[in-house]
Wavefront OBJ file of the C-alpha trace (Angstrom):
o trace
v 30.523 -25.605 10.321
v 32.085 -22.326 9.036
v 32.756 -19.566 11.710
v 29.556 -17.925 11.401
v 26.899 -20.400 10.596
v 26.386 -20.992 14.355
v 24.895 -17.310 14.415
v 21.781 -18.596 12.682
v 20.819 -20.447 15.757
v 20.712 -17.250 17.817
v 18.438 -15.135 15.243
v 16.409 -13.061 17.150
v 13.315 -13.444 15.145
v 13.615 -17.230 15.392
v 10.179 -18.437 17.381
v 12.134 -21.483 18.440
v 13.691 -21.514 21.932
v 17.350 -21.939 22.143
v 18.741 -24.787 24.021
v 22.153 -24.570 25.657
v 23.696 -26.967 28.166
v 26.962 -27.728 29.605
v 29.619 -30.404 28.820
v 32.940 -31.112 30.400
v 34.332 -34.009 28.800
v 34.229 -35.998 25.432
v 31.568 -38.723 26.717
v 29.107 -36.098 28.118
v 29.592 -33.899 24.759
v 28.774 -36.916 22.666
v 25.603 -37.535 24.618
v 24.566 -33.852 24.757
v 25.235 -33.700 21.195
v 23.415 -36.541 20.354
v 20.092 -35.269 22.467
v 19.799 -32.473 20.044
v 20.778 -29.160 21.720
v 21.393 -26.105 19.881
v 24.890 -25.244 21.607
v 27.118 -26.631 24.326
v 28.646 -24.521 27.007
v 32.266 -25.423 28.760
v 31.236 -23.384 31.493
v 33.737 -22.524 34.645
v 31.373 -24.371 36.806
v 33.408 -27.150 35.633
v 35.471 -25.877 38.879
v 32.614 -26.916 41.201
v 30.818 -30.027 39.588
v 33.944 -31.724 38.070
v 36.841 -30.505 39.971
v 35.523 -30.462 43.364
v 36.594 -26.734 43.998
v 34.784 -24.315 46.053
v 34.366 -21.242 43.680
v 34.645 -20.657 39.778
v 37.280 -18.207 40.630
v 39.703 -21.184 41.402
v 39.946 -22.753 38.137
v 42.547 -21.171 35.397
v 43.234 -21.440 31.373
v 45.003 -24.905 31.631
v 42.025 -26.749 33.002
v 39.325 -24.972 30.883
v 41.394 -25.382 27.846
v 42.052 -29.147 28.740
v 38.258 -29.959 28.874
v 37.286 -27.826 26.221
v 39.494 -29.774 23.862
v 37.666 -32.807 25.021
v 34.262 -31.317 24.604
v 34.809 -30.261 21.170
v 36.122 -33.649 20.049
v 32.537 -34.951 21.033
v 30.449 -32.380 19.751
v 30.438 -33.174 16.178
v 28.592 -30.442 14.757
v 27.043 -28.879 17.522
v 28.721 -25.533 18.415
v 30.748 -25.064 21.612
v 31.239 -22.011 23.535
v 33.679 -21.709 26.453
v 33.867 -19.492 29.554
v 36.640 -17.153 29.778
v 37.902 -17.728 33.595
v 38.427 -15.085 35.967
v 42.093 -15.962 36.077
v 42.606 -14.166 32.622
v 40.078 -11.579 32.875
v 41.698 -8.125 32.588
v 43.182 -6.088 35.605
v 44.640 -2.762 36.112
v 47.802 -4.003 34.886
v 46.767 -5.701 31.840
v 44.676 -2.663 30.316
v 45.289 -4.229 26.968
v 43.330 -7.526 27.867
v 46.147 -9.392 26.276
v 45.661 -12.492 28.637
v 42.171 -12.428 28.067
v 42.176 -12.179 24.060
v 45.164 -14.898 24.053
v 42.656 -17.088 26.151
v 39.812 -16.645 23.656
v 42.079 -17.544 20.718
v 43.291 -20.598 22.436
v 39.623 -21.551 22.730
v 39.030 -20.843 19.150
v 41.993 -23.047 18.233
v 40.475 -25.694 20.164
v 37.259 -25.812 18.068
v 35.167 -23.388 19.780
v 33.040 -20.900 17.897
v 32.887 -18.507 20.613
v 33.636 -17.681 24.118
v 31.527 -16.214 27.304
v 32.399 -13.204 28.977
v 30.839 -12.044 32.508
v 30.215 -8.605 33.176
v 32.777 -7.217 35.758
v 34.623 -4.058 36.345
v 36.660 -4.773 33.152
v 34.323 -6.907 31.447
v 33.209 -4.708 28.959
v 37.004 -3.933 27.976
v 37.538 -7.576 27.724
v 34.415 -7.932 25.069
v 35.569 -5.023 23.100
v 38.933 -6.505 22.851
v 38.161 -9.864 21.993
v 35.597 -8.683 19.425
v 38.444 -6.644 17.889
v 40.589 -9.773 17.654
v 37.606 -11.283 15.419
v 36.105 -13.564 18.084
v 32.385 -13.816 18.856
v 31.525 -13.270 22.442
v 28.479 -14.436 24.473
v 27.650 -11.972 27.308
v 26.694 -13.029 30.796
v 24.900 -10.350 33.317
v 22.713 -10.810 36.388
v 24.441 -12.924 39.259
v 27.932 -13.324 37.584
v 29.756 -15.902 39.935
v 33.174 -14.741 39.241
v 32.567 -11.497 41.102
v 29.730 -12.169 43.053
v 29.556 -11.380 47.025
v 26.107 -12.134 47.768
v 24.948 -15.614 45.864
v 21.056 -14.645 45.363
v 18.613 -13.049 43.334
v 19.862 -9.923 41.451
v 17.822 -7.169 40.374
v 15.243 -7.102 42.996
v 15.652 -3.532 43.569
v 14.825 -0.603 41.107
v 18.548 0.527 41.005
v 20.087 -2.904 40.612
v 17.345 -3.782 37.988
v 18.310 -0.616 36.095
v 22.033 -1.460 36.391
v 21.341 -4.930 34.841
v 19.501 -3.408 31.992
v 22.233 -1.106 30.950
v 24.937 -4.066 31.636
v 22.829 -5.911 28.826
v 22.659 -2.951 26.592
v 26.190 -2.356 26.704
v 27.391 -5.885 26.118
v 25.170 -5.988 22.854
v 26.276 -2.378 21.770
v 30.012 -4.008 22.324
v 29.182 -6.857 19.956
v 27.640 -9.517 21.885
v 25.771 -12.068 19.882
v 23.535 -13.384 23.147
v 23.497 -12.414 26.760
v 22.781 -14.955 29.422
v 20.761 -13.614 32.233
v 21.612 -15.620 35.708
v 19.228 -15.546 38.666
v 16.992 -12.424 37.783
v 13.400 -12.001 38.665
v 11.327 -13.106 35.689
v 9.813 -9.503 34.945
v 13.339 -8.118 34.697
v 14.497 -11.071 32.175
v 11.441 -10.457 30.342
v 12.092 -6.246 30.019
v 15.524 -7.364 29.004
v 14.491 -9.807 26.300
v 12.131 -7.225 24.951
v 14.842 -4.391 24.766
v 17.647 -6.116 23.197
v 18.116 -6.968 19.457
v 20.244 -10.059 20.174
v 18.652 -13.141 22.139
v 18.435 -13.818 26.153
v 19.504 -17.206 27.422
v 18.133 -17.579 30.757
v 19.270 -19.399 33.908
v 16.912 -19.033 36.909
v 15.729 -16.137 34.586
v 12.275 -17.230 33.872
v 10.421 -18.325 30.799
v 10.595 -15.105 28.765
v 14.026 -15.637 27.541
v 15.056 -16.365 24.085
v 16.573 -19.753 25.299
v 17.551 -21.620 28.460
v 20.829 -23.263 29.944
v 21.329 -25.594 32.732
v 24.505 -27.236 34.245
v 24.387 -30.654 33.200
v 25.442 -32.094 36.325
v 22.582 -30.463 38.233
v 19.915 -31.611 35.743
v 20.946 -35.237 35.844
v 21.550 -35.513 39.846
v 25.028 -35.952 39.395
v 26.295 -33.139 41.839
v 26.391 -33.908 45.596
v 26.340 -30.243 46.407
v 23.021 -28.154 46.976
v 21.585 -26.957 43.431
v 19.930 -23.773 43.090
v 16.048 -23.528 43.146
v 16.064 -22.641 39.501
v 17.276 -26.270 38.726
v 14.975 -28.731 37.632
v 16.397 -32.614 38.126
v 15.461 -34.494 35.128
v 17.131 -37.731 36.241
v 18.571 -39.514 39.014
v 21.586 -40.555 37.180
v 23.968 -40.606 40.667
v 21.630 -43.492 41.969
v 21.825 -45.706 38.676
v 25.684 -45.355 39.117
v 25.665 -46.371 42.554
v 23.404 -49.253 42.050
v 25.637 -50.787 39.283
v 28.640 -50.167 41.164
v 27.135 -52.060 44.099
v 26.089 -54.931 41.793
v 29.450 -55.139 40.586
v 31.076 -55.002 43.727
v 28.681 -57.825 45.021
v 29.320 -60.165 42.022
v 33.080 -59.734 42.414
v 33.145 -60.752 46.154
v 31.057 -63.596 45.648
v 32.935 -65.093 42.563
v 29.834 -64.267 40.250
v 31.851 -61.888 38.029
v 33.717 -62.841 35.701
v 31.556 -65.414 34.604
v 32.414 -67.905 31.483
v 30.817 -65.258 29.006
v 33.152 -62.810 30.058
v 36.119 -65.074 30.087
v 38.390 -65.981 27.247
v 39.515 -69.781 26.407
l 1 2 3 4 5 6 7 8 9 10 11 12 13 14 15 16 17 18 19 20 21 22 23 24 25 26 27 28 29 30 31 32 33 34 35 36 37 38 39 40 41 42 43 44 45 46 47 48 49 50 51 52 53 54 55 56 57 58 59 60 61 62 63 64 65 66 67 68 69 70 71 72 73 74 75 76 77 78 79 80 81 82 83 84 85 86 87 88 89 90 91 92 93 94 95 96 97 98 99 100 101 102 103 104 105 106 107 108 109 110 111 112 113 114 115 116 117 118 119 120 121 122 123 124 125 126 127 128 129 130 131 132 133 134 135 136 137 138 139 140 141 142 143 144 145 146 147 148 149 150 151 152 153 154 155 156 157 158 159 160 161 162 163 164 165 166 167 168 169 170 171 172 173 174 175 176 177 178 179 180 181 182 183 184 185 186 187 188 189 190 191 192 193 194 195 196 197 198 199 200 201 202 203 204 205 206 207 208 209 210 211 212 213 214 215 216 217 218 219 220 221 222 223 224 225 226 227 228 229 230 231 232 233 234 235 236 237 238 239 240 241 242 243 244 245 246 247 248 249 250 251 252 253 254 255 256 257 258 259 260 261 262 263 264 265
C-alpha cells in the first residue's frame, strides 16, 4: 500500500460508513483484518484492556511501539493507525514537539500509515508538528482520556458543545484527515459531521458520524472491567475461553488428555 492510498477510505463523499476497530497483537490483527474492517487502531486503551493498568496515561512509547509492530505484521493490507501516548505529547519544556514527532516517525517506521492525536492544551501544536514532518494525523475530540477529569458525556452544555465544534474545526484546519468524536451527544456529533470536510468516526457519538470505532476487547466480552454504555457486546468470547480451559483442566486431571491421537509412537 502506498503512503496515501489509505486516504481513499476517508473520502467524505463516500456513502459507505468507515469501520475502525482496535487490535493490540498479531493474532487479533489477523482476525480483525480478515473480518474486513477498513482501518485498525492500536489505541492507548491497550493500557487498560491488555496491560491491566488503570489509565491510558500510564503507557509509554516502548509499550505502544512493541504492540504496534506486532499489529502491523498481522494487518496485511489493512491500514494501521496508532495512538500517540500521553507520555510523548508536547509540554512547556518541549515546544518543538520533538518527542511527539519522533514517536510518530517510529510508528510510521513500524508500518503505520498515520497516528492519532487527542485534543489537549498542546494537542494542536502536536498535530502541526507531526504534519510538518509529513505524517498523516487522525484527530480525537470530545472525551479525551489522556486529559479527562470526568469520564462522562462531553458537550451537553452550550459552551462545552461550542468548544468541541471549534476543536474539531481547528484539528481539520491543522491538516487532520479524520476526527474521532468520543462520548458526545448525537446531535452535536451530527452538527460536527456536517460542518467538517473530513469524515468523523464516532465512539459513543451516535449514528450520524461517517464511521464508527470500538475497542475489540469490549465488543467481544474480553474485558473484565465495566464497559461504557455505548459498547455493544457482539460475543462472549471470555465464556468460550473459560469453558475450553475448564475442559482441558478436567481431561488432564482425569488422564484423558493426551490420548493416543495426540501421542507420538
